[in-house]
C-alpha positions in Angstrom: 0.0 -0.4 -0.3 1.5 3.8 -0.8 2.1 5.2 2.6 2.7 9.4 2.3 6.2 8.9 3.2 6.3 7.5 -0.6 4.0 10.5 -2.0 6.7 12.8 0.0 9.8 11.4 -1.3 8.3 11.3 -4.9 7.1 14.7 -4.5 10.9 15.3 -3.2 12.3 13.9 -6.1 9.9 15.4 -8.9 10.8 18.6 -7.4 14.5 17.6 -7.3 15.1 18.1 -3.5 16.9 16.2 -1.2 15.9 17.8 2.4 12.6 18.0 3.9 13.4 21.5 5.0 13.1 22.5 1.0 10.1 20.5 0.8 8.7 22.7 3.5 10.2 25.7 1.5 8.3 24.9 -1.5 4.9 24.5 0.2 5.3 27.8 2.1 5.4 25.6 5.4 8.0 26.1 8.4 9.6 22.7 8.5 8.3 21.9 12.4 5.0 21.9 10.8 6.1 19.6 7.6 7.5 17.7 9.5 4.8 16.8 12.3 2.6 16.4 9.1 4.7 14.2 7.4 5.0 11.8 11.0 1.0 12.2 10.9 0.4 14.6 14.1 -0.7 17.2 12.0 -2.0 16.9 8.2 -1.4 18.5 5.0 -3.2 21.0 4.0 -5.7 20.7 0.7 -2.9 23.1 -1.1 -0.1 21.4 0.1 -1.9 18.0 -0.8 -2.5 19.5 -4.8 1.0 20.3 -5.0 2.3 17.1 -4.5 -0.9 15.7 -6.7 0.7 18.1 -9.6 4.0 17.2 -9.3 3.7 13.4 -8.7 1.1 13.2 -11.6 -1.6 11.7 -9.4 -5.2 12.0 -8.9 -5.2 14.6 -6.1 -7.6 12.3 -4.5 -5.8 9.7 -3.8 -3.0 11.4 -2.3 -5.5 13.1 0.1 -6.3 9.1 1.1 -2.8 8.6 2.1 -2.4 12.0 3.5 -6.0 11.3 5.6 -4.6 7.8 6.4 -1.8 8.8 7.9 -2.8 11.6 10.0 -3.7 10.1 13.9 -6.8 12.8 14.0 -8.7 10.7 11.6 -10.9 8.3 12.8 -11.1 5.0 12.9 -14.0 4.9 10.4 -13.0 7.5 7.7 -9.3 5.8 8.0 -10.5 2.3 7.0 -12.1 4.4 3.1 -9.1 6.5 3.2 -7.3 3.0 3.2 -9.4 1.2 0.7 -9.2 4.0 -1.6 -5.5 3.5 -1.3 -5.4 -0.1 -1.6 -7.6 0.9 -5.3 -5.3 3.2 -6.2 -3.1 3.2 -9.4 -0.5 4.8 -7.4 -0.1 1.5 -5.7 2.5 0.3 -8.4 3.9 3.3 -9.7 4.9 4.7 -5.9 6.0 0.6 -4.1 8.2 0.0 -6.6 9.9 3.8 -7.2 9.9 3.9 -3.4 12.0 1.3 -2.4 15.1 3.0 -4.3 14.1 6.2 -2.1 15.6 7.4 0.6 14.3 9.6 2.9 15.8 12.9 4.4 14.1 14.2 6.8 14.2 17.6 8.9 
């Protein structure tokens, strides 16, 4: 299944950046906020979701599913819905195979 880390890594690769703080700058968020969103403690904004989707050539609804599945504040019944969408997403094959070769450079 696609996780938020795979999407963030694909975004950074598409933008030609290595560090999370660079991604935070491009998304116009503080690096601490970015880190909290990436860990699921906070939710990425809808604007960031659209930015991720456009950069990686994905459907924004699939990226939203990954964000909401990762966000700790998402109620369990909703999380199941988002995870179900991710399982059917065309991103599964595309990002799963490329994510294995990506390295995460966190803040």
